[in-house]
C-alpha positions, 0 to 999 in steps of 0.5 A: 500500500505504501509503495502504491501511494509513493508511485501515485505521488510521483505520478502527480508530481511529474504530471505538473509542468513544473520548472524549477529553473524558470520558477514557474508552476504552470497549471494551464492547458494550452496557456489557459488556466493558472500560472505562478511565475514569469510565464509569458502567455496566460489566458486566466490568472497569472501570479508573479513576483516581478515581470521580465518575460511577460508577453500577454495576459488575458484575464488577471495579472498579479505582481508584487513589484513593478516590471523590469525595464523596459516593461514588456507585454500586454495585460487585458483584464485586471492588472493588480500590483502589491505594491505596483504593477506595470506593463507595456500596455494595460487595458481594463482595470489596473490597481497598484498600492503604490502605482500603475505604469505602462510604457505605451498605453493604459486604458480603462480604470486605473487606481494608483496609491501614489500615481498612475503614469504612462510613457504614451497615452492614458484613456479612461478613469485615472485616480492617483494618490499623488498624481496622474501623468502621461508623456503622450496624452490623457483622455477621460477622467483624471484625479490627482491629489497633487496634479494631472500632467501630460506632455501631450493633450489632455481631454475630459475631466481633470482635477489636480490638487495643485494643478493641471497642465498639458504640453498640448491642448487642454479641453473639457473641465480642468480644475487646478488648486493653483492653476490650470493651463496648456501649452496649446489651446484651452477649451471648455471650463478651466478653473485655477486657484491662482490662474488659468493660462494657455500658450494658444487660445482660451475658449469657454469659461476661464476662472482664475483666482489671480488671473486668466491669460493667453498668448492667443485669443480669449473667447467666452466668459473670463473671470480673473481676480486681478486681471484678464489678458491676451496677446490677441483678442479678448472676445465675450465677457471679461471681468478683471478685479484690477483690469482687462488688457489686450490688443483687441477687445470685443464684447463686454470688458469690466476692470476694477482699476482699468481697461486697455487695448488698441482696437476695442469694440465693446462696452467698457466699465471701470472705476479707474482708467480706460485707455486706447493706445496710440493710433487705436480705435474705439467703437462702443460705450465706456464708463470710467473715471478717465477715458483716454482715447489716443486714436479714433472714438466712434461712440460714447464715453462717460467719465470725469475726464474724457479725451479723444484724439479724434472724436466721432461721437459724444463725450459726457463728463466734467471736462471733455477734450477732443483734437479732431484734425488738430483743432482742440475743443474743450467743453464741460458736460457734453461734447459732440463731434 
């Protein structure tokens, strides 16, 4: 009886595709089933300490540590790391106590205690205890306690405790505790505790605790605690606690201390100083303590002191000065030319 038991145990042992050299316990049939160790391909459940030879897992891949560099393989299904997980490409649900990372793309739902990152693209829902980052681009919902950043474009909903920043376009809903900005265009709703900025244009709604500014055009509703500024055109409604300034302004501009531009087609309201720069043009209406139009005025200005280099409209104020064709006129209360 003892001999039979020994032979049976030996048979079961030899029946297992067990390789001590490769440190793999392979319980799969045609790569389907359970494998423990660095088996390259598994359809089912694969458990390994640290991946080096990963090719593809369809199912569940559980690792203790992040993969050797460079990461290899594709995981479709669940990638679980204790404390970190990674691969070349991950699609599905990925969880890492410390983090989740991929060389190319992470798609699906990813949660990393420290962060979620990819050298390429991130697509889906990404939650990083510290942050979410990508070298390529981010699309979907991204939440990072410190921040969300990408070397490429960011699209969707992104919330960063400190900030949100993209090397390309930033579009959707972007909220940064300190700021939100992109090297390209910013589109949608952007809120920054300090400010919102774009290397290109900003369109939609921009709210900055200190200000909203862009190297290009600004279009929509812009609210800046100190100011709103643009290297191009401010178009829509712009409200700056201190002021609004741009070469071109169109729509409604409200500045606590002042508004300045070269070509302004707008309603301007400020408690301080409204200025049109040399050889500029103003069309619309302005209410300010001082209106100084160092160009052509087509419309109405109301203030304590009004000046127009060339007046084609009306001035209402305590002192009204216009220099049409070098013929200076100084009138109290009302001047029409």
